[in-house]
N, C-alpha and C positions, 0 to 999 in steps of 0.2 A: 499725585499727578504723575503720569507716565512721562518720562523725559523724552524730548524729541530725538535725542541720540539713540534711544531704544528702538525707534522705528527704523533708523538707518542700520543699526546693528541687526535687527530682525531680517531686513532685506538682504544684508550681506550674508547672514547665516543660511538663508534660503537660496543663495546664488542668484539673486535678482539684481540686475544692473539698474542703476539710477541715472537718468539723463535729464537735462534741463533744456527746454525748448520754448521759443516765443510763439505760442499757439495763437490762432485767430479764432474768432467766433465764441469767445468766452470759455473755451476748454481749459480746465485747470489741471487735469491729470489724465493719464492714458496708461492702460495696462495691456501688454501684448505677450502672449505665450504662444509660440508657434514652433513646430518641429524644425522649421528651417532656420530658426534663430539659435545661436549658441546657448543662450540662457533667456529666461523671462526678462522683460524690460518694463520698468515703470518710468514713464516720462512725465515730468512735472513742469508746470508753467513757470517761466522765469519770474513772473509776477509774484509767485508765492515766496520768493526769497525776501520780499519786503513785508510779508504778512505771516508770521510764524504760526499764529493761531489757526488760520485757514490752511496753511501748509500741513499742520498736524492732522487735520480732519481729512483733507484730500488724500494724503499719504496713507493714513489708516484705512480709508475706503479702498484705495488701490491695492493695498496689501490684502484686504478682504477678498478682492477678486482672485488673488493668487491662492488663498487658502480655501475658498469655497466653490471654485469652479473646476470643471473637468474638461480635458481636451483643449483644442485650439480656442483661444479667446482673445478678442480685441474689445476693449471697453474704454470709454472716455467719460470723465466727470465734467459736467458743465456748471457754470455759476448760476444759471437760471434755476429757480425753484422747481423741483420735480414734483408735480402733483401725484402722479402715478408712477411707481417704480416697477420695473420689470422684476421678475422673480430673482434673476441673477444680481441685479442692482440692489434689491432689497437685502439679499444675503450679504453682499459686500458692505453695505452701509451698516447692517446689524453687526457684522464682525468688527468694523471700525469703531462703532459706538461702544461695544462691549470691551474692546481693547483699551479705549481711552477713558471710559467712565465705568470702573468696576462697580457692580451692583451694590455690594456691601457699603462701599464708600459713598455712593450716591444716596442710598437710603439714610445714611447718617445726616444728610443735609436737607432731605425732603421735609417741607413744612416749617423749616427754620431759616431758610435762605431764599432770596429772590432768584429768578431765572438768571439774571445777570451775574449775581454772586456765584451761583453754581457753575456757570460758564467760565468765570474767572478762576475758580478753585481748580478746575480740571484743564484750564487753558484750551478750551474748545469753543466752537460756535454755538450760538443759541439753538440752532437747528439740531445739533447733536444732543443737547440737553432735552429738547422737546421729544426727540426720538426715544431717548432713554426713559423719559417720563411716561410715554405711551406704552413702552414695554412693561414698566412697573405697574401701570394702571391695568394692563391686560392680566398680569399675574394676580393682582388683587381681585379682579373680576372672576377669576377662575378659582377663587377660594383662598387666596393669600398665601399659598404654599410656595416657599422660596426654594425651588429646585429640590423639593423633598427633604430639606434639611431643617428649616425652622419657619415659623410664621413671621410675616412682616407686619409691623405696626406702623401705621402712617399717621402723621399729625392731621388734625381736622382741616388744615388749610391746604389740602391736596391740590396740585402736586408740588407747588412751591408758592411762596408768598409773592404777590405782585409788588413791584417797586412803588413807593409812594412819592 
C-alpha cells in the first residue's frame, strides 16, 4: 500500500501547495496551475480529513492533473459518479489509480479476493479498484501482454470474487 504521507511528499517535491477548504456542491478536490500563481495548488475538501480512504483517491487524482496536463488548468473532483470522463479527467484518474494500485500487486490479488478486500488492501475506494480492473481487462483483451514484459495469468473468477 502506498502510504498517504507519500502523496504529501510527492506534492511537496513538485512544489505544489496543499490547501484545505469547505467546498459546497460536493466538490472534494481542486487543482489549479496558473502562471499568475506562485506555484500549483491542490485544494482539498475539509470533509476529507475525516475519510482517509477517500482523501487518498482524491489527492492521487489531483496529483494526476499535475502530472498529465499541460498549460493553464483548473480542475475539480466531485463526489457524484462520473459516467463519462473528459480526456483530461480520464488521464488524471488513470494516473491516480496507477499510483495507488500498482499493477503487479493488483494482479497478485485478482481472482483470490473480493472487491472489498482489494479496496482494503490498497486502502482506496471501490471505484479505484473497478477502474484498475477495467484496465487489466483491457490488457487481457489485447492479448494479455503486460507492458511487453510478461504474460498475465488471471484466475477464472475474473476480475475479483464477489462477496458472499
